[in-house]
C-alpha positions as CSV (number, residue, x, y, z in Angstrom):
1,D,0.0,0.1,0.2
2,N,1.3,3.3,-1.1
3,A,-1.0,5.5,1.0
4,S,1.4,5.4,4.2
5,M,4.6,6.7,2.1
6,E,2.4,9.3,0.3
7,S,1.2,10.7,3.7
8,F,4.7,10.8,5.1
9,F,6.0,12.7,2.0
10,S,3.1,15.1,2.3
11,H,3.9,15.8,5.7
12,L,7.5,16.0,5.1
13,K,6.9,18.7,2.3
14,T,4.4,20.7,4.4
15,E,6.0,20.8,7.7
16,G,9.6,19.9,7.0
17,L,10.6,21.7,3.9
18,Y,7.9,24.2,2.7
19,P,8.1,26.5,5.5
20,Y,12.1,27.1,5.1
21,H,13.8,29.0,2.3
22,I,16.1,26.2,1.2
23,R,19.4,27.3,-0.7
24,S,21.1,24.3,-1.2
25,L,21.0,20.6,-1.6
26,A,23.3,20.1,1.8
27,E,20.6,22.1,3.6
28,A,17.6,20.2,2.1
29,Q,19.2,16.9,3.1
30,S,19.9,18.1,6.7
31,R,16.3,19.3,7.1
32,I,15.0,15.9,5.7
33,E,17.1,14.1,8.4
34,K,15.9,16.2,11.1
35,Y,12.5,15.9,10.0
36,I,12.8,12.0,9.9
37,R,14.0,12.0,13.4
38,F,11.4,14.4,14.4
39,Y,8.7,12.3,12.7
40,N,9.8,9.0,14.5
41,R,10.8,10.2,17.8
42,R,8.5,13.2,18.7
43,R,5.6,13.8,16.4
44,P,2.5,11.7,17.7
45,Q,0.5,9.7,15.2
46,R,-3.3,9.7,15.5
47,K,-3.3,6.2,14.0
48,L,-0.8,5.0,16.6
49,N,-3.0,6.0,19.5
50,K,-1.3,9.4,19.8
51,L,2.1,7.6,20.3
52,T,5.3,8.3,18.1
53,P,6.3,5.6,15.9
54,V,9.2,4.7,18.4
55,E,7.1,4.6,21.2
56,Y,4.4,2.4,19.4
57,R,6.8,0.0,18.2
58,R,9.0,-0.5,21.8
59,P,6.7,-3.0,23.3
60,F,7.0,-5.3,20.1
61,A,10.9,-5.1,20.3
62,A,11.2,-6.1,24.0
């Protein structure tokens, strides 16, 4: 299913890239890496009962 990735990329663009005036490829790469860390560790997901992806997966990894 491609819907999950389309949703992620939509969030990445609207929250992680569009608000900033990016001037170089290195800056874009840095912003993307920071957003991925934010998305996985700090951004609660409604579909995951308001947990971050890392918090949601933690019980399954134990």
